[in-house]
C-alpha positions as MATLAB code, in Angstrom:
seq = 'MNTGIRSILLITKGHEPVAVALATEIRDWLQERKVEAVILPNCDPGTHPEAAPGQDLAHAAQEMQPDLALIIGGDGTFLSVARRLGQTAIPLAAVNAGRVGFLSQLSRDDWQLKCEALLRREYRIMERLSLDFTVLRSGQEGVTAHQGRAINDLVVNRGALARLITLE';
ca = [
      27.025   22.887   -4.677;
      24.851   21.263   -2.053;
      24.950   22.960    1.346;
      21.871   21.441    2.980;
      20.752   17.872    2.357;
      23.415   15.201    2.923;
      21.407   12.002    2.466;
      18.161   10.956    0.809;
      16.323    7.662    0.974;
      14.721    6.941   -2.418;
      11.716    4.651   -2.045;
      10.188    3.133   -5.163;
       6.817    1.587   -5.884;
       7.954   -1.993   -5.305;
      10.105   -3.139   -8.178;
       8.019   -1.220  -10.752;
      10.378   -0.697  -13.752;
       9.400    2.959  -14.355;
       9.863    3.873  -10.685;
      13.162    1.982  -10.387;
      14.556    3.599  -13.559;
      13.599    7.064  -12.341;
      15.021    6.355   -8.866;
      18.296    5.217  -10.441;
      18.467    8.416  -12.502;
      17.754   10.531   -9.411;
      20.309    8.585   -7.324;
      23.033    9.138   -9.923;
      22.125   12.853  -10.156;
      22.256   13.178   -6.347;
      25.564   11.356   -6.075;
      27.080   13.794   -8.598;
      26.119   16.486   -6.072;
      27.759   14.590   -3.195;
      24.462   13.481   -1.647;
      24.247    9.963   -0.275;
      21.275    8.250   -1.918;
      19.983    4.740   -1.262;
      17.172    3.089   -3.241;
      14.728    0.776   -1.475;
      11.521   -0.726   -2.852;
       8.328   -0.207   -0.878;
       7.519   -3.875   -0.405;
       5.997   -5.632    2.562;
       7.830   -8.957    2.882;
       4.586  -10.520    4.092;
       2.662   -9.675    0.929;
       5.257   -9.093   -1.805;
       7.378  -12.096   -2.831;
       9.977   -9.805   -4.453;
      10.804   -8.115   -1.127;
      14.114   -8.981    0.450;
      13.807  -11.038    3.650;
      13.755   -8.796    6.692;
      13.401   -5.654    4.621;
      11.874   -2.894    6.709;
      11.693    0.724    5.605;
      11.445    2.070    9.142;
      14.541    0.097   10.194;
      16.496    1.200    7.096;
      15.456    4.809    7.673;
      16.495    4.621   11.318;
      19.920    3.233   10.374;
      20.536    5.711    7.547;
      18.936    8.720    9.259;
      18.302   10.491    5.944;
      17.513   14.181    5.749;
      14.607   13.352    3.445;
      12.722   10.402    1.953;
      11.822   10.835   -1.709;
       9.042    8.476   -2.766;
       8.852    7.517   -6.438;
       5.436    6.127   -7.340;
       1.822    7.185   -7.132;
      -0.453    8.291   -4.332;
      -0.876    4.727   -3.074;
       2.887    4.331   -2.697;
       3.114    7.684   -0.923;
       0.383    6.751    1.561;
       1.901    3.317    2.167;
       5.328    4.803    2.896;
       3.783    7.525    5.072;
       2.117    4.813    7.176;
       5.367    2.866    7.454;
       7.567    5.880    8.269;
       4.943    7.798   10.220;
       6.722    7.444   13.559;
       9.964    8.914   12.223;
      10.730   12.615   11.892;
      11.876   12.197    8.284;
      10.242   14.659    5.855;
       8.575   12.957    2.898;
       8.386   14.232   -0.675;
       7.085   12.446   -3.750;
       7.832   12.184   -7.454;
       4.765   11.087   -9.387;
       5.508    7.937  -11.354;
       1.918    6.745  -11.111;
      -1.339    7.772  -12.694;
      -2.941   10.236  -10.285;
      -0.290   12.034   -8.259;
      -2.439   14.380   -6.173;
      -0.014   13.989   -3.263;
       3.191   14.396   -5.308;
       5.236   17.562   -5.180;
       7.500   16.645   -8.098;
       6.826   15.252  -11.550;
       8.924   13.210  -13.936;
       9.421   16.402  -15.961;
      10.519   18.838  -13.228;
      12.219   16.703  -10.575;
      15.716   18.112  -11.223;
      14.634   21.720  -10.770;
      12.674   20.920   -7.620;
      15.426   18.677   -6.237;
      17.858   21.599   -6.531;
      15.571   23.558   -4.194;
      15.269   20.550   -1.874;
      19.054   20.265   -1.678;
      19.203   23.905   -0.572;
      16.489   23.082    2.022;
      14.135   25.484    0.304;
      10.953   23.727    1.249;
       8.188   23.986    3.800;
       7.311   21.048    6.013;
       3.578   20.528    6.429;
       2.695   18.254    9.309;
      -0.205   15.873    8.756;
      -2.443   14.130   11.219;
      -2.423   10.367   11.271;
      -4.670    8.104   13.274;
      -3.893    4.693   14.678;
      -7.014    2.553   14.530;
      -8.152   -0.771   15.896;
     -11.273   -2.628   14.797;
     -12.831   -4.792   17.493;
     -15.837   -6.974   16.791;
     -18.770   -6.915   19.162;
     -19.003  -10.097   21.169;
     -15.340  -11.005   20.586;
     -13.737   -9.393   23.628;
      -9.984   -8.975   23.323;
      -9.886  -10.062   19.661;
      -8.532   -7.480   17.239;
     -10.107   -7.815   13.797;
      -7.801   -5.271   12.160;
      -5.486   -2.427   13.107;
      -3.260    0.055   11.348;
      -2.555    3.710   10.673;
      -4.796    5.992    8.632;
      -3.048    8.833    6.818;
      -5.393   10.189    4.178;
      -8.677    8.493    4.928;
     -10.200    5.515    6.623;
     -13.147    3.613    5.198;
     -15.215    1.521    7.548;
     -17.891   -0.736    6.144;
     -19.851   -3.687    7.329;
     -19.815   -5.643    4.098;
     -21.584   -5.703    0.758;
     -24.949   -4.582    2.152;
     -25.431   -0.984    3.285;
     -26.440   -0.950    6.936;
     -26.065    1.343    9.892;
     -23.053    0.594   12.034;
     -22.044    1.984   15.395;
     -18.541    3.401   15.702;
     -16.901    4.440   18.925;
];
């Protein structure tokens, strides 16, 4: 019997068949335990043609107000979702459905056992630092070359040739 978690947002690696199948299995398992579970793909409508128009994870998370977001994919999916949900207070956990999975707490083999503990709120929240960054080009006052949020790392380079660059 679930006494802690009432709702979970399941976020898949786009429409990746393995991630979607696992998310569907997890959703059905959660619903048997009276936990509301909604599956959304991690797709940016601007770059992924399969994304639904207007789809926005942060907006969906704000409307649903889940107790937890469970990300099904690899480390890249986890970092992408963390950037997109970084301003929310929703705890994130991950099931590795990718190749590496350094950032995943659950695997395809043990997700049920670990989800039982999650449902009882037997977990520790570890806060992570994120940095908002803006790249401005010298000589182009007021023009933003790129901006975003760095979660795990941020690589700055000048191009194909190795040269010294000044960062401020």
